[in-house]
N, C-alpha and C positions, 0 to 999 in steps of 0.2 A: 509751788503750784503744779508741777510737772509731776511729782512725786505722789501727790493726791489723786491726779488724774491715773497715773499708772497703776495706782492700787483699786482702780473701778469706780471712785467717788467723783463727783462733782466738786471742782475746787471753787472758792468763792473769797474774794477778798473782802472781809467786813470792815475794814478800816484800821486805825490805829491801835496799839495796846491800849490807850487812853479810853478808847470804845468797846474795850472787851466785856465790859460790865454788861454790855446788852446781850452777851451769851451766856451769863451767869445762871446757876441753877433757878428754875421759875419763873424764868423770864420768858415771854413769848417764843424764842426762839430754841428755847432748852427742852430737849426730850420730847420734841414734838413732832419729829419724822416729817419734816416739811420738804416740797420738792424746793429745786433751784429757783424755782420763779416765786415762790412763797416766800423766801427767807429774806428777802430786802424788807419787804413790810413788816414782817415780826420782827425785826432788828429794830427798824423805825420805829414799832410800837413800845419798844421796851421803857420802863417808868421805875425809876429807882424805887420809889417812895411804895409804890402799890406791886411792884416785884417782892419787896420786903415783905409786904402783908401777906401777899400770897405764900411766900416761903415760911414764914412764921405758921402758917395755916396747915402746913403741909404733913404733920403727924394726924393731925384728926382727919384730912382729907384721904391719906395713904389708909389708916385704920377702917374707913368707911369701904375700902375695896373689897374687905373679908380676908380670908386667912392664906389665899392662894392667888392673888392678882396675876393676871397675865401681861404681858408687854403691851398689848392692845390696851388692856385696861388703865395702864401707867400713862402710856401716851394720850389716850381720852381724857384722863384726870387732867393733865398738865394743860392741854387745849381747852377744857372747860374752864379752867382757871381765869383765861383770858378773853373770855365771851363775856 
């Protein structure tokens, strides 16, 4: 935690390794640039079945962004997938 803090990021203990799936691609916490206060709710909202379906729709959703998506476009795409 100190190393993360020393590099300028806010450390957060997201629990045991067995719960690391809550941070996997296309989960509510993945690539959504959340604040430290928003992160616990996003981790709690993770749903393996729903997140897998979102992951499987990624190529179509990403293609809809066009030829040169920005970081903001990708973050918004990921956030919108969980609304």
